[in-house]
N, C-alpha and C positions, 0 to 999 in steps of 0.2 A: 823698556817695559818690565824686565826682570828686576831692574834697580828699584822701580816704583813699588813692586810687590814686596821686595825685601824691606824697603823703608816702612811700608804699611805694617808688615809683620813685626818689625822692631818697635814701632810705636804702640801696637797692640800689646806687646809683651811688657813694655815699660808701664803701661796703664794698668796692667794686671787685672784684678777682678772688677775694676771700674767699668771695663768694657761690658761686663755682664750684669752690672747693677740694674735693679729695677726701680721704677718710680711708681708709687701708689698714690692714687688720688682719693682724698677723704673730703666728703661734703659736710659742711656745718649747717644743720637744718633746724627749723622750728618744729617740723613734723616729719617723721621718717616714713618710709614705705609701709611699715607695719602699723602706722598710726600713733606710735610713741612720740611724745613731745620732747623737744630739746635733745637732739641726738647728733652724733657723728655717724656717718655711713661711709664705709663699714665701721663698726665699733671695735673690731679686733683685726689686727694684721700680724701675720707671721712673716717677718722680714729676715733678710740676711745682712751681715755687716756690709756697710757701703751703700745700702739701698736708701732711696730718698722718699720722704713722705711729703706730699703737697696737700696742704689744707686749703680748701676752696670756700670762700665766704658766699655760699649759695644764698643763704638768707642773712639779713642784716642783724647786727647786734652780737656777733659771736667772735671768739678768738680761740686759739689753740696754744696751750702751754703745758710743759711738764709740771706735774705737781711736786712740790718740794718733798723730798724723801721717797719719792716713787720713781727712782731711776737708779741705774747701776752705778757703783763706785767708779769714778774716773770719767763718767760721762758729763758732758756740758749741758747745763740747763738751757732750755729754749722757751721763747715766748713771742707769739705773734701779736700784732695789734688788732684791735676790734675792727671788723669790716674789711680786713685786708687778707689777700692770699698770702700764705706763708709756706716756705719749704725748709725742711731740715733733713740732712743726711746723717744717718745714725751708724757710727762705726764701732761703738762699744756694745758688746753682747750683754743682754739682760732684759729685764721687763721695765717698760716705761708706762707710767700712769699719766694720761693726758686729760686735761680738763679745759672746759670753757669757763673762764673765771666768773663772768656774770651769771652763769647758769649751773655752777657746780652743785649748789644745794638742791637743784632740781634734777640732778643726776646726769648732767651732760658730761660724760666721760668716755674715754676709749682706752684700750690697751694695745700697746705695740710690743711684741716679743721679738727680740733680735737674736737670732741664733737658736740653738737647741737648749732651752733654759727651763728652769723650774721657778715657781713663785718664791721669792725671798720670804723668809720667816717674818721679817719686819715690814712687809709691804704696807700694812695698815697701821703702822706705828703712830702716824700723825692723826690729826683731826680729819675725819672723812664723814660728811653728812650721810644719814641713813640711805637715802635714795641712790646716792653716788656709790656707796659701798655695795649695795645690792646689785647694781649694774656691773661694777668692777668684778664682783664674785662670779657673776654669770659669764662675763668675758673670759676670766681666767680659767673657766672650765674648758676652754679651747686648747689649753696646753696639754 
């Protein structure tokens, strides 16, 4: 019995923070709880490095992908397929701007902040439709 406990503790130590990582579920919706159309719920997540975000295709016609230029240096871009659940584990600290590509112009965006971060000066450097920018700015107010 003591040997089993020692093995378990050794495995937990080898896995490090992965043992304590969280998984957040984000719904992709045509209409949110507050009546807003084309939304991710929640629209903002404060995560830790190693946490996983699961995007659930609750309503049809949506995907989740990081917007080009709206992710930290050194992070890998991600893109889920339309109508499919998608998971991503975020290890690089920074701010990630996530969009639903078909509904980006309608403002279907969300923000994921990994770690204790500030909004990068160049976060809005690329093309961002007005409705999407308005929602991103509201979400960034959570930092």
